[in-house]
C-alpha positions as CSV (number, residue, x, y, z in Angstrom):
1,M,19.3,-4.8,-1.0
2,V,18.0,-5.6,2.4
3,T,18.6,-9.1,3.7
4,T,16.7,-10.6,6.6
5,S,17.9,-13.4,8.8
6,K,14.5,-15.1,8.6
7,T,14.1,-17.4,5.7
8,L,10.6,-18.2,4.5
9,S,9.4,-21.6,3.6
10,N,8.2,-22.3,0.1
11,K,4.6,-22.3,1.4
12,E,5.1,-18.9,3.1
13,R,6.6,-17.4,0.0
14,L,3.9,-18.8,-2.2
15,E,1.3,-17.4,0.2
16,K,2.9,-13.9,0.0
17,V,3.0,-14.1,-3.8
18,W,-0.6,-15.1,-3.9
19,Q,-1.7,-12.3,-1.7
20,A,0.2,-9.8,-3.8
21,F,-1.4,-11.2,-6.9
22,Q,-4.9,-10.9,-5.4
23,A,-4.2,-7.3,-4.4
24,A,-3.0,-6.4,-7.9
25,Q,-6.0,-8.2,-9.4
26,K,-8.4,-6.2,-7.1
27,L,-6.6,-3.0,-8.1
28,Q,-7.1,-3.8,-11.8
29,E,-10.7,-4.7,-11.3
30,D,-11.4,-1.5,-9.4
31,R,-9.6,0.5,-12.1
32,L,-11.8,-1.0,-14.8
33,A,-15.0,-0.6,-12.8
34,W,-14.4,2.9,-11.4
35,G,-12.0,4.5,-14.0
36,I,-9.9,7.3,-12.6
37,S,-12.1,7.5,-9.5
38,H,-10.6,4.2,-8.3
39,V,-7.8,6.4,-6.8
40,D,-10.3,7.6,-4.2
41,L,-10.6,4.0,-3.0
42,Y,-6.9,3.7,-2.3
43,V,-5.6,7.1,-1.5
44,E,-6.7,9.0,1.6
45,N,-7.4,12.8,1.1
46,V,-6.5,12.7,-2.6
47,N,-8.2,16.0,-3.3
48,G,-6.8,17.7,-0.1
49,D,-3.9,20.0,0.5
50,W,-1.4,17.1,1.1
51,L,1.0,18.5,-1.4
52,E,1.2,21.9,0.2
53,N,1.8,20.3,3.6
54,W,4.4,17.7,2.3
55,G,7.1,17.1,4.9
56,E,5.3,18.8,7.8
57,E,4.2,15.5,9.3
58,D,6.1,14.4,12.4
59,E,8.3,11.3,11.9
60,E,6.8,9.5,14.9
61,E,3.3,10.0,13.5
62,L,4.4,8.7,10.1
63,D,6.0,5.6,11.7
64,E,2.8,4.9,13.6
65,R,0.8,5.1,10.4
66,L,3.2,2.7,8.6
67,L,3.0,0.2,11.5
68,I,-0.8,0.2,11.4
69,N,-0.9,-0.5,7.7
């Protein structure tokens, strides 16, 4: 388990939980509205050749993409 030296206030923790709940609720609503096609809303290049190219991505590029999201 990763521990951080920063402790969150109750208000900050509640806000994080609320945001996670809203994201999960949106995902569920999209799933109900779009069916299996909802994956296209959340996954980039789902029908592409990403599986064949798995692991070829440069680590720096991956780190940059993770920081942006």
